[in-house]
N, C-alpha and C positions, 0 to 999 in steps of 0.2 A: 698889584698882585697880593692876594691875601697871605696870611702867615702860614696856613697849612700848605698852600701851593709852594711857597718858598722852601719850607722844610722838606717836602717830598722831593723837590728837585735837588736839594742838597744831598738827601739820602740816596737818590739815584746816582749822583756823581760819586758818592763814597763807595757804592757797590763795585766800581771799577777797580778798586784796590784788591778785590777778591776774584772777580770774574767779569768777562765782557757781557754786554747786554744779551739776554737770551733771544734767540731768533723769533721773528714774526714771519711766518711762512705761509704763502698762499697754498691751499690744498686743492689740487685739481679734481681729485676724486669726489670730495664733498661738494665742491662747487658745481660739478656736473650733476651730482645726485639731487641737489636741491635747487638748481637753477639760480644760484647766487654766487657772490664773490666771497668765499669763505677763507678766512685767515686763522691760523693757529698761533697763539702766543705760547711758545714752548718752554714753560717753566719746568717741565720734566727734564730739560737739558741744562739746568743749573748744576754747580758742582755737587750738590747733595740731592739732585734730581727732584727738587721741589722748590717752591717760592719761599719756604720757611726761613731760609738763610737770610732773607732781606730784613724781616722784622727783627730777627735776633741780632743782626749786625747793627741796625739803627738803634735799638734799645740798649744794647750793651755799650755801644760807643758813647751814647749820651750819659749813661751812668758813670762811665770812666772819665768823661770830660768834667763832670761835676765832682767826682770823688776819685782822683787818680790812685788812691791807695786801696781802693776796693779790690779784693783778691778772689772772692768766691761768688759764683753765680749758680743758681739752682733752678732746675726745671723738672717737671713730671711729664713724661711722654713715652709712648711705646713706638713712635714712628718718626715722621718727618721733622717735627719740632726738635726732638732729641738730636737728630743728625745736624740740624742747622745750628743749634746751640753748641754742639761739640766742635764743629768746624770753626765757628767764630771764637770760641774759647781758645783754641790753638792759635788763631790769628792774633788775638790780643795778648796772648801769653798769660792768661788767667786760669784759675781752676774752675772747671765746670763739674758740678755734681749732678748727675742725671739719674733720677729715680724712674724705674721701669717696673711694670708688673712682672711677677715671677713667670707668668704665662707668655711673655714676649718671645717670639721666635728667635732662635739663635742667630739667624742671618741679620736681623735688625740690630741685635746687640753687637755683633761683630763689626757691622758697618759704622755704628756710632763710635766704637772704640778706635777704628781706623781713622775716622775723621778727626777725633779729638786727640789721639796719641796719649802722651804722658800728661796732658793737661786735663784729662777727663777721668773722673771716678764714676763708675756705674754701680748703682745700688738697686738690687732686685728685691722688691718687697710688695706684698699684697697680691691677692688673686684678682682683684678688680681695681679699675683705675681710681675710683674714689678713695680707696685705701692708700694707693700709691701717692695720690695728691696730698692727702693728709700727712703722710710721712715726710714728704718734701717740705711742706709748710712748717712742720714741727722742727725739721732740721734748720730751716732758715731762722726760726726764732731762737734756737739754741746756739747757733754758730755765727749769726750775723750775716748770713748770705743774702744776696739779692735774688728774689724770685722772678723769673722771666716767664710771664704768661704767654701761652701760644697765640692768643688773640685778644684778650680783654685788657689791652694796654695801649694807650694813645701813641706811644713811641713805636710799638709794633705795627699798629695800623698805618702810621706815617711811613714806615719802611715798606710795607706791602704796597703802598700807593706808588712806589717807584716803578711797579709793573705798568701802571697807566702812563707814567711819564715816558717810558720806553715805547709803548704802543703808539702814542701820538707822534713821537719823533720818527719812528720807523715807517709808519703808514704814510705820513706826509699829508694826510687829509683826515677829516673827521669821519669815523665809521658810522654807518647808519645804526648799527646795533652792536653791543658787546654782551656776551653771555658769560655769566660768572657762576662758579660753583660756590656753595655756601655750606660751611660747617659751623665753626664758632663765630664767623662773621668778620674776622680781621681783614682778609683779602678783599671781600666784597665791599666792606665799608671804606677801605682806603681808596680803591679804584672808583667807587661811586662818588666820593667826596671830590676827588681830583677831577673827574670828568664833568661834574656839575659846574666846575669853574671854567674849564678850558674847552669843553665840547658839550654845552648844555642841550643841544638838539639830538644828541646820541641817545637812542633808546637803550635801556639796560634791562636784561632779563636775568633772573636769579634761578638757580636750579639746586634743589636739595634731594638727597636720597629719600624715597617715599617712607622708609622706616626711621627717618631721623629729621623730620620737617620742623626744626626748632624755630626758624624765622617765621614760617606760616603761623605757628602757634602763638608766637609773640605778637604778630600783627593782629591776630584775632582778639587777644586779650589786652592789647595795647601796653604790654610790658613783657620782659623775658619770663618765660615759664619753663619749668622742668618737665620734660616728657616722661610719662610713666613707663614707657617701654621704648627701647631703641634697637633697631636691627643693626648689628655691628659689622655687617658684611662690607659696607663702604667705610672702612675704618678711618680713613683720612678726613671724613666729613660727618661721621655718625656721632653728633654731639647732642647731648640731652637738653642743653640750654644755651641759647645764643648769648654771647657776651653783652654786658651792660653797655660798655662804650660803643661797640659796633651797632647795637640797636638804637642808640641815640641818633646815629647817622642814617640808619635804614628805617626809622620809625614811620616815615611818610611814604614808604613804598606802596604802590598799588598792589594789593594782594593778587590781582589777576596777572601780575608780572612775575609771580613766584611759581615755579613749576616743580612738580614732584616727579622724580625719575624712578621707576620701578627697578628694584635691585636686579632682577633677572634680565630686564632689557639692557641694563648697563653692561651685563656680561656679553650680550650680542654685540654691543658697540665696541667693547674691548677686543673681542675676537676679530671684528671687522677691521679695526685699526691695525691690529697685529698682522693679519693675513693679507690685507690689501695694501697697506701702507708701510708695514714694517715698523710701526710705532708702538712701543711698549708703554701702556698707561696703567696705573693702578686704578681701582674703582673710582676713587674721588677725582682722579685726573681725567677720567672719561665723562664726567657729569655734563660739562658744557657741550661736548660733541653729541652726547646722547639726547640732549634737549632739542637739538635741531629737528628731530622727528615731530615734536609738538609744535614747532615754529614754522614748519614748511609753508604754511599758508600766508605767513607774514613776511618772509625774508626773500621771496623770489625777486631777483634783480637788484638786491641790496648788498652792501658791503657789511659783512658780519665778522667780528673777531671773537673767537672762542679761546678762553684761557684754559690750557691743559695744565692743571696745577701740580701734577706729580706723576712720576714714573717708577716709584719704588714698589715694584710688583715681585712677589715671591713666586717663582714658577712652580713651586710645589702646589700652589693653589689653582694651577691651570685646569686640572681635571674637574674641579668644582665649578670653575667658570664655564667650561664647555657644557657640563651637565645642566647648569642653570640656563644657559643660552638655548640649549635644545628644548628644554621644557617651555621656555617663554615662546619660542618659535612654533610650538606645537608639534615638534618632531620627535619628542620622547614622552612617554607616559608610563605610569605605574598603575597596576591593577591588583586587586585581590580577586582571584578567579576560583569559583566553586567547581572543582573538577570531580566528575563521577569516579568512584573507585571501582572501575570495571575494566576488563581487558579491551584495549583499543581506544580508550577515551583520550589518552595523550596523543595518539596518532591522529585521531579525528580533529583535535585542536590544531595540531601542526599543519594539517592539510588545508586549513582555512586561511593561513597566513599568506599575504601577498608576496610577490617577488622582491619587493623593496622593504619588507618587514623583517627586522632582525631582533632576535631575543637577546636582550642585554642582561636580563636577570631572571632566574627561574629557581624558586626556592619553596619547598614544601614547609608550611608553617605548622601543620598538624600531621603527625605520623601514626596516630592510633588507627586501628582498623575500624573505619566507619564507612557509611555509604558514599560520603563525599569528603574530599580533602581540600583544604585551603592552600592556594598557591600564590606567592608573591611574584608578580610577573612584571618585567620591564621590557618595553618594546620601543625600538628606534625605527624610524622610517624616513623616507625622502621627502614626503609632502604631507601636510597636516590632514588633507582630505582622505588619506589612506586609512585613517582611524575610523572614519564613518563607515567605510566598507567592512572593516573588521568588526565593528559593533553589530552591523546588520547580520553578518555571518554567525556571530556568537548567538544572537537572538534566534536565528533559524535553527540552530542545532540544540537550542535550549540550555545553553551554559550561562549561568549567572555570574556577573562580574560587577565590581565596584571600582570606579576610577578614583584613586587616592593621590593623584599627582599634586593637587593643590590643597590637600588636607594636611595642615601644619602639624597636628598632633601625631597622626599616623606616620607621616613622612619622617618626622624626627626620630621615631623609634624603629621604623622598618627600612627606611631608605638611607 
């Protein structure tokens, strides 16, 4: 048994001081949908509702074993890593100083404080994460604190590998495939390294948010690179640059095994898991399940394990998730409609709507007395093909329209 395997198994046993192994559950709905044997490794059911507690526990425990007098640990995070560090700080009875952007939702601040209790100090600083990270590192230098990286740390990677140790023990056989979400790469690197030793025939697929594909970029350039732009919607995995240590482990990954999940499609998956299965997943936690749509031709009849990495979802975001899901499914669209300024024009438009077409938004953008007025129009319907009928009717009556549903610039300002 190699050294990494031994350490990962030790880390897995140490987790039991804080929580039992997270469940590995067969999902009948997904199994029937894809004609496969689909299992979910429910990291969303850990005490902090994500796997981040594992890396924090292993890394902090090792530092304290080497330096029992160490009193201060520092991290920069607006989400799951902050909560994991807070929980583990209270467990070890040390001080955790957690830097968070000032824009962090109050719900996440409150949960971090609850998990850490009196052992945690929360510092809100910086509008953007890079500013928050710089402040945390400056604090470490000035106060002698130990900085706990969320993923670019070998001890953190080792702790995340405990997920794989549990999967192999719980399943009792080698899975045909494991699907892993990728952000900074700590979880995927740890599980990959572990499975390469104990289950080398298991295929691994990696899935990143389309707006934060840092692993794909690193594989392309053969070293970690910083993305110029990141879509922050999948906040638990929207990382501009994969960690250096994780990339050392993942550098030989076949680029064809790295999948991009569209952010709007992830919303469809989140709603499906919530409405059908009653499972609450955050966007990053739904990545591995969402990727099954791209893998359906490969997985039929196979045993597949998806790691649901987190369930810290703020339900205030639910309207946005529903909106994005409807748009991806083609059930909601936004238009700029050029409406003639004459009596009966509005009624003429209303009469062409089908029985399943519902006006979700209607707003005049120009109110001056002109021959035509511009209207921002949002339509919801029951089937995507209903829009084709609407387009035809608009053409028949000579009303000009522009579909702006996928126009990022206009959507940002108008929708």
